[in-house]
N, C-alpha and C positions, 0 to 999 in steps of 0.2 A: 524609393521610386517616385518620380514626379507624378502629380495629379491624383495623389491618394491622401486620405486623412490618416495620420499616423496611428491613432487608436483603433480605427476600423481595420487597418491593414494588420495590426498586431493580433487582433482577435482571430482573423482568418488564418494567420500564420501559426497561431497556437493550435487551432484545430487541424491544420495540415501537418503539424509536427506529430500530433497524436495519430493521425491517419498513417503516417510513415512508420512510427515506432511501435504502435499497438501495445503500449505499456504505460503505466502510471509514471508521473514525473514530479519532482519537487520544484519549488520556486527557483532554487539555485540552478538546477539542471536546465530548466526552460530559459532562465536568464542567460546562462552561458552558451547554450546551443543557438539561441536566436539573437544574441547580442543586445538584449535589452537591459536597462538598469534594473537591479534587483528590486528596488523599492516600487517602481512602477509596474513591474511584473507581478509582484505580490498584490497590489491594488487591483490590477486587471483580473487576476484569477479569483480574488474574493468577490468581485462584482459578478463574474460569470457563475460562481458558486451560489450567490444569492438569487440569481435569476433561474437557477436550476439546470444550467448547461454543463456544469461540472459537479463532481462529487469529491469529497475530501476524506482521506483516511488519516485520522489523527495519529495512529500508531506509527505509520511510515512517513507521515507528513507529505503525502503525495496527492496529486489531483488526477482526475480521469474523467473523460466525457460521459454524460448520461445519454439515455435514449432520446432525450429531447432534441439533441443535435441531429440524430438520424431523422426524426420526424419533420424537421424543418424543410427538407428537400424531398420527402417521400411523395408528396402530391405531384411534384414536377416529374418525377420518374414515372408515376402511374399515368400522367397525362400524355407523356411521350411514348412510352413503351407498353402501356396497358398492363395486364396482369403478369406478363412475362418479365423476367429479370435479365437485363443486359449484362449484369455482373456474372450471372450464371453462364452466359454465353462466353464471356471473357475467361472465366475460370476453366471452362471446358477447353478453350483454345490453349491455355497454358498447359493443362494436363496432356493434351494431345501431342504437342510438339516439344514440351519441356523448355520453352523459351519465355522471356518476359513479355507481358502484354501491356500495351499502353493505350490510353484513350486521351486525346488531346484536343485543345481548341486554340485558335490563334488569338494572340494579344499583341497587336502592333507588329513589331519586327520579331516577335518571339512566338513560340508555341508553348503552351503550358500543359503539362501532363496532369489531368484532373483525376485520373485513376491509373495506378501502376500495380500490376500483379507480377512480382519479380520471381524469376526462376531461382531455385535454391542453390544450384551449383553451376556457375559459368566461368569463374575466374576473372570476371569483369566487374567493374564498379556497379553497385545496385542503383536502380532508378529510385528517385524520391518523389513522392506525391507532391504536386505543386511546383516541381522544378521547371525552370524556363530553359528552352533550347532555341537556337537561332532558326527562325522559320524558313530561311532560304537554304539551309543545309540539312536540317533534320527531315527524315522521310515523312513523318507525320505532318510537318509543316508544309512540305512540298505537295503532299496530297491535298491539303487545304488550299494552297495557292492555285492549284490546277482549276479550281472553280471560279477564279477571278479573271478579269480581262488582262491582257498583256500590259496595257498601260498602267494599270494599278499594281501589277506585280513589279514592274520596273521601278515605280515610285517607292514601293516597300523595300526593294533591294538597295536603292540609293540611300534611303534612310538608315537601313541596317549598316551599310558600309560607312556612313558618316559617324555612327556610334561605335563601330568596331575599332579597338585600339591595336589589334594585332593584324598587320598587313596580310599575313598568311591566311587569315580567316575571312577576308573580304571576298565577295563573290563577283565574278564577271557577269554583267547583266545579260549579254548575248548567250553565254553558255547556260545561264540559269533558264532563260526562256526556251532554249532548245531542250533542256532537261524536262521542263514543265510540259512542253509539247509531247515529248515521249511519254510522260506520265498520263496525259490525256488519252493518247492513242492506245496504250495498253491497260489503263485503268488502275495502275498502282505506281508507287514511288519507292525508292530505296536510298539509304544514306551511304552505304559502302565505305564505312570507316571515316567519313568526313567530319563527324561530330566526336566520336570516341574511337581511337585507333583499335583495330581488330574487331570492331562490332559493326554489324549491319542490321538495319531495321527495314522491314518491308511494311508498307502502310497503304491503306485505301481510305477514301472518304466515305463516311456513312451517309445514308439518305438524308437530305435536308428536312428539317421540321420547321414549319412556319412559326415565327416568333421566337426561335431559339438560335443560338450561335451554332455554326457548322462544326461538326466533330469528325475526327478521323481516328481510325484504329490502326495500331501497329504491333508487329511482333519482332522482338529484337533478341539477337544472340550472336555467338561467334561467327565471323564471316564464312569460314569454311563449312560449318554446319548449315548455315542459312543457304549457302549456294547449292548444297545437295538437296535441300528441301524446298527450294524456291517455288517450283510448280505446285506442289501440294499446299504450301502456305498461301499462295495467291488464290488458289481455288477455294480454300477454306474461308479466307477473308471475303471473297465474293459471295459465298453462301451466307455468311453472317449478314452482309449488307442486304441481300435479298430477303432474308428473314425479317430484319428490322423494317425494311421497306414495306413488306406485306403487313406488318403490324400497324405501321403508320397509315397505310391506305385503308385498312379496316377501321382504324380510329376515325379517320376523316369521313368514311362512308357512314358509320354509325352516327356521327355528329350531324349528318345531313338528313337522317331519317326524321319524319314528322313525329311529334310527341304522341305518346299513347294516352288516350282519354280513359281514365279509370271509370269503371262501371258501365262502359258501353257494351251493348249486346248486338250481335248480328241481326239484321232485319229478316 
């Protein structure tokens, strides 16, 4: 990918690999799955081991992340969501409907799924953490585009079409803008099999957080099942958005309170 430093990208891709597999891996497995030279993969893993981000099992010759990886971003989570866990909300959504839950952010002409909680049995390909999807066709992407001006959306669509090698996957800008306008009016977007045949994703944008990239949440499953549950899914996504918005408002309100002076006594 252009504009990235190879070693930095590989470190992040290694952690995303573990986030997807939830299992230890050998140097050879990581090298083959990620397409890295085995020698440089070994050096990178040993460096992360030295810094305490990975642990090594000599018996199985496998690496696995340590808690230090989790602690890297825990403060960001607490700053945005307070003491509540957004992951618990997403897990509850998966249990309630039995479909895969996605949390994504826009990266150029793509949307990247930064959290994926996959349904166990759908007959459809599983989502991978960190995977990129076309922002103009994916429901999570369109939910994020709805917050932009039409001129910016048109520019993104033209850039996406310029990079797309399959003519069938290019988007017609007027049709996209009409779709986005519908998303704005009803407050949610859906993919209707435009990314993966037979799968529909229904998505809504989450309340914006100052200083952070916009996020959107989606629920994905077989099209026929999603059609029967559409109203319930939309309402549940709306409730989650309101819950997170309430937490964000409380955070902002608490931050604006004057500091407490220790030792003060009422007069």
